[in-house]
C-alpha positions in Angstrom: 68.2 26.7 12.2 65.1 24.7 11.9 64.3 21.9 14.4 63.9 19.5 11.5 67.8 19.3 11.2 68.4 18.7 14.9 69.7 15.1 14.4 71.9 15.9 11.4 75.5 14.9 10.8 78.7 16.6 11.9 79.2 18.4 8.7 75.7 20.0 9.1 76.6 21.1 12.6 79.8 22.7 11.3 78.1 24.5 8.5 75.4 25.7 10.9 78.0 27.3 13.1 79.4 29.3 10.2 76.0 30.7 9.3 75.6 34.5 9.7 73.2 35.4 12.5 70.3 37.7 11.6 70.2 41.1 13.4 67.7 41.2 16.3 65.3 44.1 16.7 64.1 45.0 20.1 60.3 45.2 19.4 60.1 42.1 17.3 62.3 40.0 19.7 59.7 40.1 22.4 57.5 37.7 20.4 58.5 34.1 19.6 56.7 32.2 16.9 56.7 28.4 16.2 57.6 27.0 12.8 53.9 26.3 11.9 52.9 29.9 12.7 55.7 31.2 10.5 54.6 29.2 7.5 50.9 30.3 7.5 50.2 33.3 5.3 47.9 35.7 7.1 45.0 36.9 4.8 42.2 39.3 5.8 39.0 38.3 4.0 35.8 40.1 3.5 32.4 38.9 4.8 31.3 38.0 1.3 34.3 35.7 0.8 33.6 34.0 4.2 29.9 33.4 3.4 30.5 32.2 -0.1 33.3 29.9 1.0 31.0 28.4 3.6 28.3 27.8 1.0 30.7 26.3 -1.5 32.1 23.9 1.1 28.7 22.7 2.0 27.7 22.3 -1.7 30.9 20.2 -2.2 29.9 18.0 0.8 26.4 17.5 -0.7 27.8 16.5 -4.0 30.1 13.9 -2.3 27.1 12.5 -0.4 25.1 12.3 -3.6 27.8 10.3 -5.3 27.5 7.5 -2.7 23.7 8.0 -2.3 24.1 8.8 1.4 20.6 10.3 1.8 20.6 10.9 5.6 23.9 12.9 5.4 22.5 14.7 2.3 19.5 15.7 4.4 21.6 17.1 7.2 23.9 18.9 4.8 20.9 20.4 3.0 19.7 21.8 6.3 23.2 23.3 7.0 23.1 24.8 3.5 19.7 26.5 4.1 21.0 28.0 7.4 24.2 29.2 5.8 22.2 30.8 3.0 20.1 32.6 5.5 23.2 34.0 7.1 24.5 35.1 3.7 21.3 36.9 2.7 22.4 40.3 4.0 25.7 40.0 2.0 23.8 38.9 -1.1 21.3 41.7 -0.9 24.1 44.2 -0.5 26.7 42.9 -3.0 24.5 41.1 -5.5 21.5 43.4 -5.4 19.3 40.6 -4.0 20.1 38.2 -7.0 20.6 34.6 -5.9 24.1 33.3 -6.8 24.1 31.0 -9.8 26.2 28.3 -8.1 23.5 28.1 -5.4 20.7 27.7 -8.0 22.8 25.1 -9.7 23.1 23.1 -6.4 19.3 23.3 -5.8 18.6 22.1 -9.4 21.1 19.2 -9.1 19.6 18.2 -5.8 16.0 18.3 -7.2 17.1 16.1 -10.2 18.9 13.7 -7.8 15.8 13.2 -5.7 13.4 12.8 -8.7 15.7 10.2 -10.2 15.8 8.1 -7.0 12.0 8.6 -6.5 11.1 7.4 -10.0 13.3 4.3 -9.7 10.8 2.1 -7.9 13.0 -1.0 -7.9 16.0 0.9 -6.5 13.8 2.7 -4.0 12.5 -0.7 -2.8 16.0 -1.9 -2.1 16.9 1.2 0.0 17.4 0.7 3.7 14.7 1.8 6.2 16.8 4.9 7.3 17.5 5.9 3.6 13.8 5.5 2.7 12.7 7.7 5.6 15.3 10.3 4.9 14.4 10.4 1.2 10.8 11.2 2.0 11.8 14.0 4.4 14.4 15.4 2.0 11.9 15.4 -0.9 9.3 17.3 1.1 11.8 19.9 2.4 13.4 20.5 -1.0 10.0 20.8 -2.8 8.9 23.3 -0.1 12.2 25.2 -0.2 12.6 25.7 -3.9 9.2 27.3 -4.3 10.9 30.6 -3.5 13.4 30.0 -6.3 11.1 28.9 -9.1 11.9 31.8 -11.4 15.7 31.4 -10.9 15.4 27.7 -11.4 13.5 28.1 -14.7 16.0 30.6 -16.0 18.8 28.2 -15.0 17.3 25.2 -16.7 17.0 27.2 -19.9 20.8 27.8 -20.0 22.4 25.4 -17.5 25.9 25.6 -19.2 26.6 29.3 -18.3 28.8 29.8 -15.3 28.9 32.8 -13.0 32.0 34.4 -11.5 31.2 32.8 -8.1 31.2 29.4 -9.8 34.6 30.2 -11.4 36.0 31.2 -8.0 34.6 28.0 -6.6 36.2 25.9 -9.2 39.5 27.8 -8.8 39.4 27.3 -5.0 38.7 23.6 -5.4 41.5 23.2 -8.0 44.0 25.1 -5.8 43.0 23.1 -2.8 43.5 19.8 -4.7 46.9 20.9 -6.0 48.0 22.0 -2.6 46.9 18.6 -1.2 48.8 16.8 -3.9 52.0 18.8 -3.4 51.8 18.3 0.3 51.3 14.5 -0.1 54.3 14.3 -2.6 56.5 16.2 -0.1 55.6 13.8 2.7 56.3 10.8 0.5 59.7 12.1 -0.6 60.6 13.2 2.9 59.9 9.7 4.2 62.1 8.0 1.6 65.2 10.2 1.7 66.8 11.6 4.8 67.4 15.3 5.0 71.2 15.7 4.8 71.7 19.1 3.1 72.3 22.3 4.8 70.8 25.7 3.8 74.1 27.4 2.8 75.2 24.5 0.5 74.5 25.5 -3.1 72.6 23.2 -5.4 75.5 22.8 -7.9 77.8 21.2 -5.3 75.5 18.1 -5.0 76.7 15.0 -6.9 75.2 14.3 -10.3 73.1 11.3 -9.4 69.4 11.6 -10.7 67.6 10.8 -7.5 70.0 12.9 -5.4 69.6 15.8 -7.8 65.8 15.7 -7.5 66.1 15.7 -3.8 68.5 18.5 -3.8 66.2 20.6 -5.9 63.4 20.0 -3.4 65.6 20.8 -0.5 67.0 23.8 -2.2 63.5 25.2 -2.7 62.7 24.5 0.9 65.8 26.4 2.0 64.9 29.3 -0.2 61.4 29.5 1.3 63.0 29.4 4.8 65.3 32.3 3.9 62.4 34.2 2.5 60.4 33.7 5.7 63.4 34.8 7.8 63.7 37.9 5.6 60.0 38.6 6.1 60.4 38.4 9.8 63.3 40.8 9.9 61.8 43.4 7.5 59.1 44.5 10.0 59.9 47.0 12.7 56.8 46.3 14.8 53.8 44.0 15.0 51.4 46.4 13.4 53.3 46.5 10.2 53.5 42.7 10.2 49.7 42.2 10.0 48.7 45.1 7.7 47.4 44.2 4.2 49.7 45.0 1.3 48.1 46.5 -1.8 50.8 45.1 -4.1 50.1 41.5 -3.1 46.4 42.0 -3.7 47.1 43.4 -7.2 49.3 40.5 -8.0 46.7 38.0 -6.8 44.1 39.7 -9.0 46.3 39.4 -12.0 47.0 35.7 -11.4 43.2 35.1 -11.0 42.5 36.9 -14.3 45.1 34.7 -16.0 43.6 31.6 -14.6 40.0 32.7 -15.7 41.3 33.3 -19.2 42.9 29.9 -19.4 39.7 28.2 -18.2 37.6 30.1 -20.7 39.9 28.9 -23.5 39.6 25.3 -22.3 35.8 25.5 -22.3 35.8 26.9 -25.9 38.0 24.0 -27.0 35.7 21.5 -25.3 32.6 23.0 -27.0 34.4 22.9 -30.4 35.2 19.3 -29.9 31.5 18.6 -28.9 30.3 20.3 -32.1 32.7 18.3 -34.2 31.6 15.1 -32.5 27.9 15.9 -33.4 28.7 15.3 -37.0 29.6 11.7 -36.4 27.3 8.7 -35.6 26.2 7.7 -32.2 27.0 4.3 -30.8 24.8 2.4 -28.3 26.7 1.3 -25.3 25.3 -1.8 -23.4 25.7 -2.0 -19.7 27.8 -4.9 -18.5 29.6 -7.5 -20.4 28.8 -7.5 -24.1 27.8 -11.0 -25.3 27.9 -11.5 -29.1 25.0 -13.4 -30.6 25.9 -16.9 -31.7 25.3 -17.5 -35.4 22.1 -19.2 -36.1 23.1 -21.4 -39.1 26.1 -21.7 -41.3 26.2 -19.8 -44.6 25.9 -22.9 -46.8 23.4 -24.8 -44.6 20.2 -25.9 -46.2 17.4 -24.6 -43.8 14.6 -27.0 -43.5 12.1 -28.1 -40.8 14.3 -30.7 -39.0 17.2 -28.2 -38.8 15.0 -25.4 -37.4 13.4 -27.8 -34.9 16.9 -29.0 -33.8 18.0 -25.4 -33.4 14.8 -24.7 -31.4 15.6 -27.6 -29.1 19.2 -26.4 -28.7 18.0 -22.9 -27.7 15.4 -24.2 -25.2 17.8 -26.7 -23.7 19.5 -23.8 -22.0 16.2 -22.9 -20.3 16.5 -22.7 -16.5 20.3 -23.0 -16.3 22.3 -20.8 -14.1 24.3 -18.6 -16.6 21.7 -18.5 -19.3 21.1 -15.0 -20.8 17.3 -15.0 -20.9 17.1 -11.8 -23.0 19.4 -13.3 -25.6 17.3 -16.5 -25.5 14.2 -14.4 -26.4 16.0 -12.6 -29.2 17.3 -15.9 -30.7 13.7 -17.3 -30.7 12.4 -14.2 -32.5 15.3 -14.5 -35.0 14.5 -18.2 -35.5 10.8 -17.3 -36.2 11.8 -14.7 -38.8 14.1 -17.3 -40.5 11.2 -19.8 -40.5 8.8 -17.3 -42.1 11.4 -16.3 -44.7 11.9 -19.9 -45.8 8.2 -20.8 -45.7 8.6 -23.7 -43.4 4.9 -23.8 -42.6 2.5 -22.6 -40.0 3.0 -25.5 -37.5 6.7 -24.6 -37.1 5.8 -21.0 -36.6 3.1 -22.0 -33.9 5.7 -24.1 -32.1 8.2 -21.2 -32.1 5.5 -18.8 -30.9 4.7 -21.1 -28.0 8.3 -21.4 -27.0 8.7 -17.6 -27.1 5.8 -17.3 -24.7 7.5 -19.8 -22.3 10.8 -17.8 -22.6 9.0 -14.6 -21.7 7.4 -16.2 -18.7 10.8 -17.5 -17.6 12.5 -14.1 -17.9 11.0 -13.1 -14.5 12.6 -15.4 -11.9 10.3 -14.5 -9.0 6.8 -15.5 -9.7 5.4 -13.2 -7.0 6.7 -10.1 -8.8 5.2 -8.7 -11.9 7.0 -8.7 -15.3 8.3 -5.6 -17.0 6.0 -3.6 -19.2 8.1 -4.2 -22.3 7.8 -8.0 -21.9 4.1 -7.7 -21.1 3.4 -5.9 -24.4 5.5 -8.4 -26.2 3.7 -11.3 -24.5 0.2 -9.9 -25.6 1.4 -9.5 -29.2 2.9 -13.0 -29.4 -0.1 -14.7 -27.7 -2.7 -13.0 -30.0 -0.5 -13.8 -33.1 -0.3 -17.5 -32.1 -4.1 -17.8 -31.5 -4.9 -16.2 -34.8 -2.7 -18.7 -36.6 -4.4 -21.6 -34.8 -7.9 -20.3 -35.6 -7.0 -19.7 -39.3 -5.6 -23.3 -39.6 -8.2 -25.9 -38.3 -5.9 -28.8 -39.2 -3.4 -27.9 -36.4 -4.0 -29.5 -33.1 -2.0 -28.3 -30.0 -2.6 -30.1 -26.8 -0.8 -31.4 -23.7 -1.8 -35.0 -24.5 0.5 -35.0 -27.6 3.8 -36.6 -26.8 7.0 -35.0 -28.1 7.8 -38.1 -30.3 4.4 -37.9 -31.9 4.5 -34.3 -33.0 3.9 -33.8 -36.7 5.0 -30.7 -38.7 5.2 -31.9 -42.3 1.9 -33.6 -43.3 -1.6 -32.7 -42.2 -3.2 -33.1 -39.7 -0.5 -31.4 -37.6 0.0 -32.2 -33.9 2.0 -30.0 -31.6 2.7 -30.4 -27.9 1.6 -27.4 -25.8 -1.2 -25.9 -23.8 -2.5 -22.4 -24.8 -5.0 -22.6 -21.9 -2.2 -22.7 -19.3 -0.5 -19.8 -21.2 -3.6 -17.6 -21.1 -4.3 -18.4 -17.4 -0.7 -17.3 -16.6 -1.2 -14.2 -18.8 -4.3 -13.3 -16.8 -2.5 -13.8 -13.5 0.3 -11.6 -14.7 -2.2 -8.9 -15.6 -3.6 -9.0 -12.1 -0.1 -8.7 -10.6 0.7 -5.7 -12.8 -2.5 -3.9 -11.5 -1.7 -4.7 -7.9 1.9 -3.4 -8.3 1.2 0.2 -9.3 -0.5 3.0 -7.3 -4.3 2.8 -7.9 -4.7 6.6 -7.6 -2.2 7.4 -10.4 -2.5 7.6 -14.2 -0.2 4.6 -14.5 -3.0 2.4 -13.1 -5.5 3.7 -15.7 -3.0 3.1 -18.5 -2.4 -0.4 -17.4 -6.1 -1.0 -16.9 -6.6 -0.3 -20.6 -4.7 -3.5 -21.4 -7.7 -5.4 -20.0 -9.3 -5.1 -23.5 -6.4 -6.9 -25.0 -6.5 -9.6 -22.3 -10.2 -10.2 -22.8 -9.6 -10.3 -26.5 -6.9 -13.0 -26.1 -9.3 -15.0 -23.8 -12.0 -14.7 -26.5 -9.5 -16.1 -29.1 -8.6 -19.0 -26.8 -12.3 -19.6 -26.1 -13.1 -19.8 -29.8 -10.3 -22.3 -30.3 -11.4 -24.6 -27.5 -15.1 -24.4 -28.6 -13.9 -25.9 -31.9 -11.6 -28.6 -30.6 -11.5 -28.7 -26.8 -12.9 -31.1 -24.2 -15.6 -30.0 -21.7 -13.1 -29.6 -18.9 -10.9 -27.2 -20.9 -14.0 -25.3 -22.0 -15.1 -24.9 -18.3 -11.7 -23.5 -17.4 -11.6 -20.9 -20.2 -15.3 -20.0 -19.5 -14.4 -19.3 -15.9 -11.7 -16.9 -17.0 -14.1 -15.0 -19.1 -16.7 -15.0 -16.2 -14.1 -13.5 -13.8 -13.6 -10.6 -16.2 -17.3 -10.1 -16.7 -19.2 -10.7 -13.4 -18.3 -7.4 -11.6 -19.1 -5.1 -14.5 -22.3 -3.2 -14.6 -24.3 -3.2 -17.9 -27.0 -0.4 -18.0 -28.6 -2.2 -21.0 -29.9 -4.9 -18.6 -32.1 -2.4 -16.8 -33.2 -0.7 -20.0 -34.2 -4.1 -21.3 -36.2 -4.8 -18.1 -38.0 -1.4 -18.5 -38.8 -2.2 -22.1 -36.6 0.5 -23.7 -34.7 -2.2 -25.7 -36.0 -5.0 -27.8 -36.2 -8.5 -26.1 -33.7 -9.9 -28.6 -30.9 -7.7 -27.4 -28.0 -9.7 -25.9 -26.8 -8.3 -22.6 -24.1 -9.4 -20.1 -26.7 -11.3 -18.1 -27.5 -13.5 -21.1 -23.8 -14.2 -21.7 -23.3 -15.1 -18.0 -26.4 -17.4 -18.1 -24.9 -19.2 -21.1 -21.4 -19.7 -19.6 -22.5 -20.6 -16.1 -25.2 -23.1 -17.3 -22.5 -24.9 -19.3 -20.3 -25.1 -16.3 -23.2 -26.3 -14.1 -23.8 -29.2 -16.5 -20.3 -30.2 -17.6 -17.9 -29.4 -14.8 -16.6 -32.3 -12.7 -14.6 -30.1 -10.2 -16.4 -28.4 -7.3 -14.2 -25.4 -7.3 -15.0 -24.2 -10.9 -18.8 -24.8 -10.3 -18.7 -23.0 -6.9 -16.9 -19.9 -8.3 -19.3 -19.8 -11.3 -22.3 -19.9 -9.0 -20.9 -17.1 -6.9 -20.1 -14.9 -9.9 -23.5 -15.6 -11.3 -25.2 -14.5 -8.1 -23.0 -11.4 -7.9 -23.9 -10.4 -11.5 -27.6 -10.9 -10.8 -27.4 -8.8 -7.6 -25.6 -6.0 -9.4 -28.4 -5.7 -11.9 -31.2 -5.8 -9.3 -32.3 -9.3 -10.1 -33.0 -9.9 -6.4 -35.2 -13.0 -6.6 -33.0 -14.9 -9.1 -29.9 -14.1 -6.9 -31.7 -15.2 -3.7 -33.0 -18.4 -5.2 -29.5 -19.3 -6.5 -28.1 -18.8 -3.0 -30.8 -20.9 -1.3 -30.7 -23.7 -3.8 -26.9 -24.0 -3.9 -26.5 -24.3 -0.1 -23.1 -22.6 -0.4 -23.3 -21.2 3.1 -23.2 -24.7 4.5 -19.8 -25.8 3.1 -18.1 -22.5 2.1 -15.7 -22.8 5.1 -14.0 -25.8 3.5 -13.2 -23.8 0.3 -9.9 -22.2 -0.6 -9.2 -18.5 0.5 -9.9 -17.1 -3.0 -13.3 -18.7 -3.2 -14.2 -17.5 0.3 -13.2 -14.0 -0.7 -15.5 -14.2 -3.7 -18.3 -15.5 -1.4 -17.9 -12.5 0.9 -18.0 -10.2 -2.1 -21.1 -11.9 -3.3 -22.9 -11.5 0.1 -21.9 -7.8 0.3 -23.4 -7.1 -3.2 -26.4 -9.2 -2.4 -27.1 -7.1 0.7 -26.8 -3.9 -1.4 -29.3 -5.4 -3.9 -31.8 -6.3 -1.2 -31.5 -2.7 0.2 -32.2 -1.2 -3.3 -35.2 -3.5 -3.6 -36.7 -2.4 -0.3 -35.9 -5.6 1.5 -34.3 -4.1 4.6 -34.5 -7.2 6.7 -32.8 -9.4 4.1 -30.1 -6.7 3.5 -29.3 -6.7 7.2 -29.1 -10.6 7.3 -26.7 -10.5 4.3 -24.4 -7.9 5.8 -24.4 -8.8 9.4 -21.8 -11.6 9.2 -19.4 -9.2 7.4 -19.8 -6.2 9.6 -20.0 -7.8 13.0 -16.4 -8.9 12.8 -15.2 -5.3 12.5 -12.8 -6.1 9.6 -14.8 -6.1 6.3 -11.7 -4.7 4.6 -9.8 -7.9 5.1 -12.7 -10.2 4.4 -13.3 -8.5 1.1 -9.5 -8.6 0.3 -9.3 -4.8 -0.1 -6.4 -4.2 2.3 -4.6 -5.4 5.4 -5.3 -4.1 8.9 -2.7 -4.0 11.6 -3.1 -6.9 14.1 -3.1 -6.1 17.8 -2.3 -9.5 19.3 0.5 -10.6 17.0 2.3 -9.3 14.0 2.3 -11.1 10.7 5.5 -12.7 9.5 7.0 -11.5 6.2 5.9 -14.7 4.4 2.4 -14.4 5.7 2.0 -10.8 4.7 3.4 -11.6 1.3 0.8 -14.3 0.8 -2.1 -12.1 2.0 -1.0 -9.3 -0.4 -1.1 -11.7 -3.3 -4.8 -12.4 -2.5 -5.8 -8.8 -2.6 -8.3 -7.7 -5.2 -7.3 -5.0 -7.8 -8.5 -1.5 -7.0 -11.1 -1.3 -9.8 -12.9 -4.3 -8.3 -13.3 -2.9 -4.8 -16.6 -2.4 -3.1 -17.0 0.9 -1.3 -16.7 0.1 2.4 -18.3 3.3 3.6 -21.4 2.6 1.4 -21.5 -0.9 2.8 -21.3 0.2 6.4 -23.9 2.9 5.9 -26.4 0.5 4.3 -25.8 -1.9 7.2 -26.3 0.7 9.9 -29.4 2.2 8.3 -30.9 -1.2 7.9 -30.1 -2.0 11.6 -31.6 1.4 12.6 -34.9 0.6 10.8 -35.1 -2.8 12.6 -33.6 -2.0 16.0 -35.4 1.2 17.0 -39.0 -0.1 16.7 -37.9 -3.3 18.5 -36.3 -1.2 21.4 -39.5 0.8 21.7 -41.7 -2.3 21.8 -39.6 -4.1 24.4 -38.4 -1.1 26.5 -39.0 -2.9 29.9 -38.1 -6.4 28.8 -35.1 -7.6 30.8 -34.4 -10.4 28.3 -34.5 -8.2 25.3 -32.1 -9.4 22.5 -30.0 -7.3 20.2 -30.7 -7.4 16.5 -27.5 -5.7 15.5 -24.6 -5.7 18.0 -22.5 -3.1 16.0 -25.4 -0.6 15.8 -26.3 -1.1 19.5 -22.7 -0.3 20.5 -22.6 2.9 18.4 -25.9 4.0 20.0 -24.7 3.3 23.6 -21.3 5.0 23.0 -23.2 8.1 21.8 -25.5 8.1 24.8 -22.5 7.9 27.2 -21.0 11.0 25.8 -21.5 14.1 28.0 -21.4 16.5 25.2 -22.7 15.6 21.7 -22.2 18.1 18.9 -23.7 18.2 15.4 -22.9 15.0 13.4 -20.0 15.0 11.0 -19.1 11.5 10.0 -21.5 8.9 8.4 -21.8 7.0 11.7 -22.7 10.1 13.7 -25.4 10.9 11.1 -27.0 7.5 11.5 -26.9 7.6 15.3 -28.5 11.1 15.3 -31.2 9.8 13.0 -31.8 6.9 15.3 -32.3 9.2 18.3 -34.8 11.3 16.3 -36.7 8.1 15.3 -37.0 7.0 19.0 -39.0 10.1 19.6 -41.1 9.6 16.5 -39.7 12.7 14.7 -39.5 11.4 11.2 -38.5 14.7 9.6 -35.4 15.1 11.7 -34.5 11.5 11.1 -34.9 11.9 7.3 -32.8 15.1 7.3 -30.0 13.3 9.1 -30.0 10.4 6.6 -30.7 12.2 3.4 -28.7 15.5 3.1 -26.1 17.0 0.9 -23.1 15.5 2.8 -24.6 12.0 2.9 -25.6 12.2 -0.7 -22.0 13.0 -1.7 -20.5 10.2 0.5 -23.1 7.4 0.0 -26.3 7.8 -1.8 -25.0 9.2 -5.1 -22.9 6.1 -5.6 -26.1 4.1 -6.4 -27.2 3.7 -10.0 -30.6 5.2 -9.5 -29.9 7.4 -6.5 -33.2 9.4 -6.5 -35.2 6.2 -6.3 -33.1 5.0 -3.3 -33.6 8.3 -1.5 -37.3 8.2 -2.0 -37.4 4.6 -0.7 -35.4 5.6 2.4 -37.7 8.5 3.3 -40.8 6.2 2.9 -39.2 3.6 5.2 -38.3 6.2 7.8 -41.9 7.5 7.9 -43.3 3.9 8.4 -40.9 2.9 11.1 -41.2 6.2 12.9 -45.0 5.7 13.0 -44.5 2.2 14.5 -42.0 3.6 17.0 -44.4 6.4 18.0 -47.3 3.9 18.6 -45.1 1.6 20.7 -43.7 4.5 22.8 -46.9 6.5 23.4 -49.7 3.9 23.2 -50.1 4.1 27.1 -50.9 7.8 26.9 -53.8 7.5 24.4 -57.2 5.9 24.9 -57.8 6.3 21.1 -56.0 7.8 18.2 -57.4 9.1 14.9 -56.0 7.5 11.8 -56.3 10.6 9.6 -54.3 12.6 12.1 -51.6 10.0 12.1 -51.6 10.1 8.3 -51.3 13.8 8.4 -48.5 13.8 11.0 -46.4 11.3 9.0 -47.4 12.4 5.5 -48.6 8.9 4.6 -51.8 7.8 2.8 -54.6 6.7 5.1 -54.8 3.2 3.7 -51.0 2.8 4.4 -51.5 3.9 8.0 -54.5 1.5 8.3 -52.4 -1.3 6.9 -49.5 -0.7 9.3 -51.7 -0.6 12.4 -53.6 -3.7 11.3 -50.3 -5.7 11.0 -49.3 -4.5 14.5 -52.6 -5.7 15.9 -52.4 -9.1 14.1 -48.9 -9.7 15.3 -50.0 -8.8 18.9 -47.4 -6.0 19.0 -50.1 -3.4 19.7 -53.0 -4.1 22.1 -55.8 -2.2 20.3 -58.8 -2.4 18.0 -59.9 -0.5 14.9 -63.1 1.4 14.8 -63.8 1.8 11.1 -66.8 4.2 11.2 -64.9 6.7 13.2 -61.5 5.8 11.7 -59.9 5.6 15.2 -57.7 3.1 17.0 -59.0 2.2 20.4 -56.2 1.3 22.9 -56.6 -1.6 25.4 -54.9 -1.0 28.7 -53.7 -4.6 29.1 -50.1 -3.7 29.2 -48.5 -3.4 32.6 -47.7 0.0 33.9 -44.1 1.2 34.4 -44.3 0.4 38.1 -45.6 -3.1 37.4 -43.0 -3.8 34.8 -40.2 -2.7 37.2 -41.7 -5.0 39.9 -41.7 -7.9 37.6 -38.1 -7.3 36.7 -37.3 -7.1 40.4 -38.9 -10.5 41.0 -37.0 -12.1 38.2 -33.7 -10.8 39.5 -34.4 -11.9 43.1 -35.4 -15.4 41.8 -32.1 -15.7 39.9 -30.2 -14.5 42.9 -31.8 -17.2 45.1 -30.9 -19.9 42.6 -27.3 -18.8 42.5 -27.1 -18.8 46.3 -28.5 -22.4 46.5 -25.8 -23.6 44.0 -23.0 -21.9 46.0 -24.4 -23.4 49.3 -24.5 -26.9 47.8 -20.9 -26.6 46.7 -19.8 -25.5 50.1 -21.7 -28.3 51.9 -20.3 -31.1 49.6 -23.5 -32.2 48.1 -22.2 -31.2 44.7 -19.5 -33.9 44.9 -21.9 -36.5 46.3 -24.1 -36.1 43.2 -21.3 -36.6 40.8 -19.2 -39.3 42.7 -21.7 -41.1 44.9 -20.4 -44.6 44.0 -16.7 -43.8 44.6 -17.4 -42.2 48.0 -19.6 -45.1 49.0 -16.8 -47.5 48.2 -14.3 -45.5 50.1 -16.6 -45.4 53.1 -17.2 -49.2 53.0 -13.5 -49.9 53.0 -12.9 -47.5 55.8 -15.6 -49.1 57.9 -14.2 -52.6 57.2 -10.8 -51.4 58.3 -11.9 -49.7 61.4 -14.4 -52.4 62.3 -16.6 -49.7 64.0 -20.0 -48.1 63.5 -20.8 -45.6 60.6 -21.3 -42.7 63.0 -19.7 -40.1 60.7 -22.0 -41.0 57.8 -25.1 -40.8 59.9 -24.1 -37.3 61.1 -23.6 -36.1 57.5 -26.9 -37.6 56.4 -28.7 -35.7 59.2 -27.1 -32.4 58.2 -28.1 -32.9 54.6 -31.7 -33.7 55.6 -31.9 -30.4 57.6 -30.6 -28.4 54.6 -33.2 -29.9 52.3 -35.9 -29.0 54.7 -34.7 -25.5 54.9 -34.6 -25.1 51.1 -38.2 -26.5 50.9 -39.3 -23.9 53.4 -37.6 -21.1 51.4 -39.3 -22.2 48.1 -42.7 -22.2 49.8 -42.2 -18.7 51.0 -41.2 -17.5 47.5 -44.3 -19.0 46.0 -46.4 -17.3 48.5 -44.7 -14.0 47.7 -45.3 -14.4 44.0 -49.0 -15.1 44.6 -49.3 -12.0 46.7 -47.7 -9.9 44.0 -50.1 -11.3 41.3 -53.1 -10.6 43.4 -51.9 -7.0 43.9 -51.5 -6.6 40.2 -54.9 -8.0 39.5 -56.5 -5.6 42.0 
């Protein structure tokens, strides 16, 4: 009897006593089994079944994780799957002839589609947690790397994904059977908890009363009793343990037959489903909208007479819901478009259509609740279309006036002239800002950025239409605002026709971008009454001149405007534009062979070490304190779009080369000067860090090339210096980015020759008594007049103590410079003098004279009061005065000795 009936009634105990006892066998009685062990059916499985079952269970786990988008667990399950597949490879190569199972290929394809879907959903990816985002990137890399070995299988699978292999059928069968077993077990537990087991095994099913619930229970208990009797028969039919655990061929055949029947049923069901799908294809498709479906309200009644007041009243009714909490903004836009179509059908006039157009633009702007985020592309395209349509209507009808100054009660739609309240200038400014946000949002290195950048033509075209309208009927302030918008789309663009016109290749009457900028900026200079618009126009004007190598015009505008004096009080956007202007002005000066001016323009940007932030081309991590989320959001909004960036490597290279051409001759001229100043701190640091290195290899980066060139220039080796600056690697990185790169390279080589000559004369002038000018010209491959000019300038500026002998074409050196020993002795004297001065100050502070000088009156008052109280002599003050007098005498004696020592050193030098 089972232990389940241990607490039964008396009738059960009586019936159990009457049961016939099963015969005991000697060999089987030695082993006792529990109830759980008796119920389990022992099955011997092959290695293939074990491996495949492991794979299918992991695939099922992966699918469950994908349903809830649990990416970290999906990643761990995928790693388990790859390990399980590696273990199953010997079985696959033996049983399947090396062909990957189709259910495994299906899992890989589904996982790849799942990852691509999440990756392409930018908004959803932005909302993922930090752990999910990190796991998604890792999972994407591992899957992409792993499926490279299954590319052919995946391509064949994607051609016919509906076909199923036998392994997939088995997988579906196992899952169905498992679910059915779970359901039956759950139902059994539920029924067992409701009704108490009160029926014995020997009681027949017909003897139970005819109640419905009891009959159901009796059926269940009867089946249970049958299974128990079967299990007891199974136990008794084996003579030993070996027979008990042997496989039986008849059961295997029956299982195969059952499996074949189930496969046939599933195939029939699939055929029925395909037939239904083919039948459904003949019908029409219906679009299902996500969420709650809201029916559009009827615009007007059927018998309503549609006129201007009725349409305007409906327009006010639609716009009154603007900004409310439960307003469907998409529906609002659709209603406005429908109202515009109704107005056009009934010919209610252009003013009404313009008013509806303006309200559509406002509704599209309102659709995006967060002003910091860009609008959707569908709304952006719609906005451009509506904006251009409205401006064309305004330009075609000169009797329509739209302005902010028109009050709502003074609007006129029936008789000309028509007056409408609105501001197309504010709309086009918001349109321009939205375009900038769209560019900042997408990846600058993708095709998406290029496709969005193509919309700039439409934006500029819209700005041109607004500009034409305000030139007809706008005040000067509005014209200045729209002119500035056009300038900001024009100032950073290079126009090759400007340089062709300067060279005379184009006629003088050709209009270029420089002429357009002059016209727009001069109007702003004359008519603008706000400092910001004028300042931004001047900065953009200078930038455009510098881009087209108009160095003198750009320099004069900078000097006359005095922008550098009050730029610190400007807003951040204007300061960013100022930094961009100074960077481009430095590049222009470099191209025009003004190395010193180029260095002055770039030094303020580069000495800070963060030109990327100053030019608004990216954010650098801060060492001292981290930015808050709000601060980082504000700084990201100030960033410039990628197509307006200035190449930072080009900028740094121009700055370092300019510093090299200035610093190296200066170092050579003031080698023993203790008070030598640094022209460029950044370049000096690069040079010193290179000198401190114990092992210096060949240069690789741009900075290493410039440092190696500087070392070569210090020795007067101009050829090595030129090879380090102008080579294939530097051409690709830097010099080919200039418009006329060959001219820039020739200019660089010429400057390197001249500065190397000056450095050579500074360094080795003590060695020569005279130098031949033709030999110098041959050494540095310069014309003789150029060498003569350089040496003459050095003599005039008292940089070189020498004289020119024209008949013999030589430079005669004058040995008036101190020798190395004399220079070191003078440095030693200066340092000793400074040390004595410091010691005297420290001595004064210890003796108290420092406090007497600063607080003489207070100490005197305190001494007077103390003497009055003590009514005694000032013996302490006299003692202190005597000590101070001795100290002064000693210092005077030291000074006299120093003067005598200096005179002796001077006499030694003269001798």
